[in-house]
N, C-alpha and C positions, 0 to 999 in steps of 0.2 A: 660506592667506593670512589675516592678522588683519584684523578690522575694529574701528573705534573709535567711541565715542560721546562727545559733549561733556558735561562737567559744569562749570558755572561756579563758581569758587571765589574767596574773598577770603582770602589767605594771607599770613603773614609768612615771609620767608626771611631769617633773620638780621635785619639792619636794614632790609631792603627790603620795603616794603608794596606788594603788588600789588593794585590796585584794580579793582573791577568796575563802576565808574561809567561813565555814558554818555559821559563826557569822554575816555575812553581813546582813544589814537591808534594804539596798536600792541597786537595780540593775540598772545600766545605760548602754546605748549602745554607748555613746560617751561623753567625757568630753570636753566641749567647752572652758571653761576657769577655771583656778585655782583661789583660794581665794587670794586676795592681802594682807590679814590680817594674814595668817598663814604660817609657814614653816614646813619643814620635822620633826623638833624636837619639835614643839609646842604641848601642851596638853590642852585639854578643859574639862569642866565639863558637858556641854550640847551640843547636836547635833540636829539641826533643819533641816527638809526636808520641803521646800516650794514648793507646787504644783501650777502651773500657766500656762497661755497661752498668746501668743502675741495678740490674739483677745479679751482678757478679760480686759475691761476697768478698773475695780476695782483693778486688779492685778498690774497695772502700779503704782497706788498710793501706794499700799502696798509695792512694790519694793523699792520705795524711802524711805519709813519708815524703811524697813529692812536694807537698806544701813546705815542709821543712827544708828539703833540698833546694827548692826555688828561692827561699829566703836566704840560705847560705851562699848561693851562687848567683844572686840576682844581677850582678854585673857581667857575668860571663855566659849565662844559660837562659834560654827562652823555652818554656814548656807550653805546648798546646795539647789540651785534653780533648779527645775526639771520640764521639759515640755515634752509632748507627741508628739510635732510637729516635722517636719523635721529639721535637723541641719541647712539647708540653710535658712529656715524661721527664726529661732531663731538668727542666726548669723546676718542676715540683720537687725533684730530688735535691737540687741545689738550694732550694729554700729551707730544706731540713738539714742539709749538710753542706754549708757553703765552702767554697775554695777560693783561692786568690789568684790562681793562674788562669790563662786564657782557656776558654771552653767553647767548643763548636760542634756542629752536627755534620756528619757525612751521610746524607740521606740515602743516596743510592749505593753506598758502600764502595765507591770507586777507590778511595785511598786505602781502605781495608784490603781490597783486592791487590792494589799495587804493591803493597808490602807483605802480601801473603800471610795475613793475620789468621791464625788457626785457633790459638788459645788466648784467653784473657786472664789477667792483664798482660799487655805486651807493649813494648816501646821500641822506637828506633831513634838513634842519636846521629845527627848530621853535622858536618863541619861547613865552613864557608863555601866549599866547592860542591856542596850538596851530596857529598859522599857519605855513606853509612860507616861510622867508626865503631858502632856498637849496636846490638839489638838483643832483645830478650825480655824476661820479666823484670820490670823496673825495681822490684824489691831486691834483685841481685846486683844492682848497680851501686857499688860502694863509693864513699868519698875518695878512697885511694884510687879507684878506677877513674873517677871523674877528674881528679887532679892530674892523673897521667894523660888523659885525653886533652886536657886544657894545655898542658905543657907542649903538646905536639900541634896545637891549633893556635897559631899566633895571630891569624887574620881575624879582625872583627867585621861584622856585617849586620845589616838590618834583617833579623830573622823573619820578621813579618812579611818580607818581600817574597818568601818562599810559599806564601799562602795565596790561593786563588779562590775567589768566591764564585760559585755557580748558583744563583738564586733560583727559586722555583715559583712559578706562577700557577695558580689554580685554574684548571680548565673545567668548564661546566658541562661538557658534552657527555659525561658518563652519569647516568641517573643514580640517585641515592635510594629510589624506590622503584618498584616494578609495577606494570599494569596488571600482570598476572602473578601467579605464585612463584614461578621460576622461569629461567631462560638458560639454555645451554648452547654453546657455540664452540667451534674448534679454535684452538689457540695457535698462534704463529710461533710459539716457543718450541725449542727442541725438546724431545723426550728426555726427561730427567727424573731421578728418584726424588721423592719428597712432595710436599704440597704446601701451597701458600693460602692462608685463610685470613681475610679481613672482615671485620664485623662492626656494625654500629647497632643502635637499639632496634632497628627494624629491617636490616639488610645484611646479607652475607655475600661475599664474592670468594669463590674457591677456584684456584687454578692448579692443575696437575694432570697426570695421566689418568685414564679412566680407572685403572686398577687402584690408584691412590684415592681418587674421589669416592669410589664405591666403598673402599675400606673405611673412609671417614664417615660416610653416611650410615654404614652398617656397624660401625664401631668394632672393626676387626682388623687384624694385620693384613696388609696388602698381599701377603703370602697366602691368605685364605681366600683370595679372589682369583679364580681360575678363568683365564680367557686367552684367546689366540693373540699373538703379537700384532697382527694386522688390525685388531680391534682396540688395541691399547694406545689410542691417540691422545694428544694433549687437548684438554678442554678447559673452558672457563664456564663455571656454573654460577649463576646469579640467582638468588632466591630471597624471598621475604624471610626474615629471621623467625625461626620456629623451633619448637623443642623436639618434635617427633620427625626425624629425618629419614627413617627407614622407608616410608612410603614414597619419598622423593626419588629414591634409587629406582623403584619400579617405573615411575613416571618418565624419568629421563631415558631409561633403557627403551621404553616404548617409543619415544621420539626417535631414538637412534636405530630402531628396527631390531632390537635385541631383547632377550628375556633372561630371567634369572631363575636358577634352580638351586635350592638349599639342600645340602646333605650334611652328615656329620662324619668325623673320622677321629680315631684315637691317635694322638700325637703327643710329643713332648711340649709342655706348656709351663707358664708361670702362673701360679695360683695365688691370688691375693685374698687375705682374710683379715678380719678386724681383731685387733688386740688393744682394746681401749681406745679406738681411733676416733670416735665421733667428736669428742671434745678437743681433739688435736688438729683437725682439719683447719687450714688457714682461711681466714675470712677474706672476702673479696677486696678489702682495702689493703691487703698485704702487698699486692702488686697492682699498680694502676698505670696503664700505658695510655689512657685517654681514649677518646672516640676515634674511629677510622684507623685502628691500629691492628697489628697482627695478633692472632690468638696465641701463637707459639713463637718463642725465640730459642734457637738451638745452636750450640757450639759443639766442639769435638768431644766433650765429656759430660755436659749437662744440658738440660732444657728447662725452660720456664713456661708457664701457661697462665694467662690472665682470664679470670671469670670463666672457668671451664668446669664442666660436670665431671664426675668420676668416669663416665663412659668416654669423654673426650680425652681424659688423662690416660685411660687404658689404651685407647687407639694410638696415641703418640708413643707410649712406652713400647707397645707391640711393634710399631713401625721401626723404632730406633734399635730395638734388640733383635728384630727379625724373628720373633718368637710369639706365638699366640699367648695372649694374657687374658686371664679370666678372673673376674671379681666375684667372690662368693656372695650369696644372698644377704649375709650379715653386713655387707658393705653397701648394699644397694641404696642409693638415694637418687632416683632417676633424673630429676631436673634441677636440684640445687647446685649452685655454682660455687666454686672455690678457686683460690690461687694456689699454684704449685711451683716447686723448684726441686729438681732431682738430678743427682749424678746417675748416669745410665751406663757408662762405658765399662766400669769394673763391677762385676756382680756383687762381691762382698760389700763394696762401698755403697752400692745401690740398696742392698738389703738393710744395712745399718741406717742409711738415710731415710728410707721409708718408715722403719720402725721408730726411729728417734723423732722425726719431724711430724709424722702423721699417725703413728700407732698401727701401721699396716704391716702384717707379717707376710713374707714371701716364701713360697716353696716350689721347687721344681717337681712336677708331677707328670704322669701320663694320664690323659683324660680325653673324653669326647669334646670336640669343639666344632662349631659350624664351618662349613666351606661353601662357597657360592660359585657356581659355574655359570658363565655368561655364554649364551649361544645365539645364533641368528634365529629370528622367528621362523617357525616351520621346520626347524631342525632339532633333533634331540641331542 
């Protein structure tokens, strides 16, 4: 897994000056394309930051709308399209669906955090004083609204001066391969829900609490992992990429002086079964985030998975719904990888999504599921 360090730069990209002044309102790590509508000397009345992702279906429709809007208001409006994804992923997307406004990467998500982006697509509209005059789904910004904001914004300014570039330089001190099979070490991060997984062809790096790491290795909901809070520390697990991960859980627990006991319990669960699903699973080229990229991307209502097995998908769904999820034997394809995208927040929408996109039927049931108890060695 690669690590990056910040280097602040003041650079010219064609006609676009990227400033490092404290006045900047958006930080980017890479400018992928400049605006076709603006030059070095052009001045605007309003500056829009559009937040999006290549996996976000509604973002694609909004992008087409914003292209039209930028053409109509090219003398008064500057639009910057901003994604948290890798440059390679966005470049591939733009090759298939080109746009004409400025597009950039917010690699560490700093600007996403600054404006409290929770749902996509999302946009903020700034005036010459860098004050927010409007924010929300760009599809809801009408010409009437934009004309009203322009009448109230008489001052013209160089919108590109609100952009600051923080470039990233690759550090080589984190290995891409391991001498042994795996390595586990405590993380300095605060305890938090969720897990971060990066992979390439022969290497995985997993960061999260012990409960979440074990849940991933055992393909179970973290709620099925029972341990004391004092044992649930944050760890970084590095391992050679492999298909059978259950054995890794026993090995890392041995290193930590812990052991695992498996039991079963009858609980409320979600049961997945096949309803003509085999031919509907998405091929691996449906989503392509490139190498050294995260396995999952999650927002408030949906998640996407790149090159993930059915078991990986079940783990993520069980984590996000806080409910054990069981895939029946008619679904099992232990090692084959697929691409996934699913709404998980609203149950009825999730059920329709799974059935329509993948041919997977969902049912709420009571059934026996595995639970794993973690204890210190020598203790029952």
